Residue frames as qw, qx, qy, qz and C-alpha x, y, z in Angstrom:
[[0.054, 0.814, 0.230, 0.530, 104.20, 116.10, 88.38],
 [0.445, -0.168, -0.436, 0.764, 105.99, 118.47, 90.70],
 [0.107, 0.067, 0.149, -0.981, 104.08, 121.20, 92.45],
 [0.246, 0.527, 0.786, -0.209, 100.36, 121.71, 92.35],
 [0.192, 0.563, 0.474, 0.650, 98.31, 123.58, 89.77],
 [0.097, -0.221, -0.327, 0.914, 97.78, 127.15, 90.87],
 [0.046, -0.642, -0.685, -0.340, 94.18, 128.34, 90.91],
 [0.071, 0.018, -0.216, 0.974, 93.38, 132.00, 91.59],
 [0.038, 0.558, 0.813, -0.165, 89.87, 132.20, 93.06],
 [0.080, 0.614, 0.128, -0.775, 89.63, 135.90, 92.23],
 [0.392, 0.486, -0.387, -0.678, 89.76, 135.34, 88.49],
 [0.856, 0.068, 0.447, -0.250, 89.01, 131.58, 88.48],
 [0.632, 0.651, -0.399, -0.134, 91.81, 130.80, 86.04],
 [0.925, -0.263, 0.234, 0.147, 93.76, 127.57, 86.22],
 [0.070, 0.792, -0.560, -0.231, 97.48, 127.96, 85.51],
 [0.979, 0.166, 0.055, -0.103, 97.97, 124.89, 83.30],
 [0.388, 0.723, -0.552, 0.148, 101.75, 125.32, 83.14],
 [0.366, -0.453, 0.742, -0.331, 101.95, 123.01, 86.17],
 [0.893, 0.143, 0.292, -0.312, 100.03, 120.23, 84.42],
 [0.648, -0.172, 0.643, 0.371, 101.78, 117.43, 82.53],
 [0.178, 0.450, -0.463, -0.743, 102.63, 118.06, 78.89],
 [0.108, -0.099, -0.945, -0.291, 101.01, 114.71, 78.00],
 [0.461, -0.099, 0.045, -0.881, 97.32, 115.65, 77.78],
 [0.767, -0.108, -0.545, -0.321, 96.36, 111.96, 78.10],
 [0.339, 0.116, -0.769, 0.530, 97.97, 111.53, 81.52],
 [0.439, -0.644, -0.623, -0.071, 95.54, 111.04, 84.42],
 [0.085, 0.309, -0.302, 0.898, 95.01, 114.13, 86.57],
 [0.392, -0.579, -0.712, 0.059, 92.95, 114.10, 89.78],
 [0.041, -0.454, 0.133, -0.880, 91.55, 117.29, 91.29],
 [0.514, -0.539, -0.663, 0.070, 90.18, 117.39, 94.82],
 [0.156, -0.683, 0.174, -0.691, 89.37, 119.82, 97.61],
 [0.067, -0.251, 0.783, -0.565, 89.14, 119.34, 101.34],
 [0.287, 0.295, 0.834, -0.367, 85.45, 118.44, 101.24],
 [0.290, 0.578, 0.728, 0.226, 82.13, 118.89, 99.49],
 [0.035, 0.931, 0.228, -0.283, 82.22, 122.68, 99.87],
 [0.340, -0.549, 0.432, 0.630, 85.45, 123.03, 97.89],
 [0.671, 0.655, 0.326, -0.118, 84.35, 124.04, 94.41],
 [0.056, 0.813, -0.461, -0.351, 87.76, 125.29, 93.25],
 [0.391, -0.233, 0.861, 0.227, 88.73, 121.71, 92.39],
 [0.556, 0.540, 0.628, -0.065, 85.61, 121.31, 90.23],
 [0.335, 0.913, -0.005, -0.232, 86.32, 124.49, 88.29],
 [0.162, -0.671, 0.662, 0.291, 89.99, 123.54, 87.92],
 [0.518, 0.045, 0.842, 0.143, 89.05, 120.09, 86.56],
 [0.509, 0.734, 0.430, -0.131, 86.58, 121.66, 84.15],
 [0.182, 0.910, -0.261, -0.267, 89.20, 124.08, 82.87],
 [0.361, -0.424, 0.787, 0.266, 91.72, 121.26, 82.44],
 [0.566, 0.378, 0.728, 0.080, 89.22, 119.45, 80.20],
 [0.367, 0.898, 0.174, -0.168, 88.61, 122.67, 78.28],
 [0.064, -0.811, 0.510, 0.281, 92.41, 122.95, 77.84],
 [0.682, 0.441, -0.524, -0.257, 92.40, 119.56, 76.10],
 [0.126, -0.334, 0.895, -0.266, 93.28, 117.15, 78.93],
 [0.637, -0.007, -0.569, -0.519, 91.49, 113.87, 78.30],
 [0.661, -0.204, -0.708, 0.142, 91.87, 111.86, 81.52],
 [0.073, -0.389, 0.340, -0.853, 90.64, 114.28, 84.18],
 [0.487, -0.443, -0.751, 0.043, 89.03, 113.09, 87.40],
 [0.191, -0.512, 0.210, -0.811, 87.30, 115.17, 90.07],
 [0.336, -0.219, -0.854, 0.331, 86.79, 113.77, 93.57],
 [0.284, -0.649, -0.354, -0.610, 83.42, 115.30, 94.42],
 [0.691, -0.673, -0.263, -0.020, 83.62, 114.47, 98.13],
 [0.116, 0.857, -0.393, 0.314, 87.21, 115.60, 98.34],
 [0.345, 0.367, -0.772, 0.388, 89.88, 114.51, 100.73],
 [0.422, -0.242, 0.528, -0.696, 87.48, 114.54, 103.70],
 [0.888, 0.085, 0.021, -0.451, 85.21, 111.89, 102.16],
 [0.709, 0.397, -0.576, 0.085, 88.17, 109.77, 101.07],
 [0.106, 0.357, -0.739, 0.562, 89.54, 109.80, 104.62],
 [0.616, -0.132, 0.359, -0.689, 86.09, 109.21, 106.16],
 [0.923, 0.183, -0.151, -0.305, 85.65, 106.10, 103.99],
 [0.663, -0.533, 0.514, 0.111, 89.04, 104.90, 105.30],
 [0.830, 0.547, 0.001, 0.105, 90.44, 104.60, 101.77],
 [0.804, -0.155, 0.010, 0.574, 94.22, 104.29, 101.40],
 [0.060, 0.995, -0.077, 0.013, 96.30, 107.44, 101.81],
 [0.830, 0.145, -0.091, 0.531, 99.91, 107.49, 100.78],
 [0.233, -0.969, 0.035, 0.073, 102.10, 109.90, 102.72]]
Protein backbone atom coordinates (compact mmCIF):
# COMPACT_ATOMS: atom_id res chain seq x y z
CA UNK A 1 0.00 0.00 0.00
CA UNK A 2 1.49 3.33 -0.96
CA UNK A 3 0.70 6.39 1.07
CA UNK A 4 -1.30 6.51 4.25
CA UNK A 5 -5.05 6.73 4.66
CA UNK A 6 -6.10 10.33 5.04
CA UNK A 7 -8.25 11.11 8.07
CA UNK A 8 -9.78 14.56 8.50
CA UNK A 9 -10.33 15.18 12.22
CA UNK A 10 -12.79 17.99 11.49
CA UNK A 11 -15.33 15.71 9.85
CA UNK A 12 -13.93 12.36 11.11
CA UNK A 13 -14.17 10.73 7.69
CA UNK A 14 -11.66 8.15 6.54
CA UNK A 15 -10.70 8.44 2.87
CA UNK A 16 -10.75 4.73 1.96
CA UNK A 17 -9.37 5.34 -1.53
CA UNK A 18 -5.89 4.79 -0.04
CA UNK A 19 -6.81 1.37 1.35
CA UNK A 20 -6.17 -1.85 -0.58
CA UNK A 21 -8.86 -2.98 -3.01
CA UNK A 22 -8.72 -6.46 -1.42
CA UNK A 23 -10.99 -6.04 1.61
CA UNK A 24 -9.49 -9.18 3.18
CA UNK A 25 -5.95 -7.78 3.30
CA UNK A 26 -4.60 -7.01 6.78
CA UNK A 27 -4.63 -3.32 7.69
CA UNK A 28 -3.10 -1.97 10.91
CA UNK A 29 -4.05 1.43 12.31
CA UNK A 30 -2.02 3.11 15.03
CA UNK A 31 -1.39 6.51 16.57
CA UNK A 32 1.59 7.87 18.47
CA UNK A 33 0.25 6.74 21.84
CA UNK A 34 -2.79 6.03 23.96
CA UNK A 35 -4.21 9.53 23.45
CA UNK A 36 -4.42 9.14 19.67
CA UNK A 37 -8.04 8.26 18.99
CA UNK A 38 -7.96 9.06 15.26
CA UNK A 39 -6.53 5.60 14.59
CA UNK A 40 -9.40 3.97 16.50
CA UNK A 41 -12.02 5.87 14.53
CA UNK A 42 -10.21 5.15 11.26
CA UNK A 43 -10.09 1.41 12.05
CA UNK A 44 -13.77 1.42 12.95
CA UNK A 45 -14.67 3.13 9.69
CA UNK A 46 -12.56 0.66 7.71
CA UNK A 47 -14.57 -2.19 9.24
CA UNK A 48 -17.79 -0.35 8.46
CA UNK A 49 -16.54 -0.03 4.85
CA UNK A 50 -16.30 -3.82 4.64
CA UNK A 51 -12.64 -4.49 5.46
CA UNK A 52 -12.41 -7.80 7.29
CA UNK A 53 -8.86 -7.98 8.66
CA UNK A 54 -8.50 -4.68 10.52
CA UNK A 55 -6.22 -4.30 13.53
CA UNK A 56 -5.93 -1.34 15.89
CA UNK A 57 -2.84 -0.92 18.07
CA UNK A 58 -4.42 0.55 21.19
CA UNK A 59 -1.11 1.63 22.75
CA UNK A 60 0.14 3.00 19.47
CA UNK A 61 3.68 3.41 18.31
CA UNK A 62 4.85 4.68 21.70
CA UNK A 63 3.87 1.44 23.48
CA UNK A 64 5.35 -0.69 20.71
CA UNK A 65 8.67 1.14 21.02
CA UNK A 66 8.56 1.09 24.85
CA UNK A 67 8.14 -2.69 24.79
CA UNK A 68 11.22 -2.84 22.53
CA UNK A 69 9.30 -4.70 19.81
CA UNK A 70 10.87 -4.84 16.34
CA UNK A 71 10.67 -1.74 14.18
CA UNK A 72 11.50 -1.90 10.52
CA UNK A 73 12.86 1.31 9.03
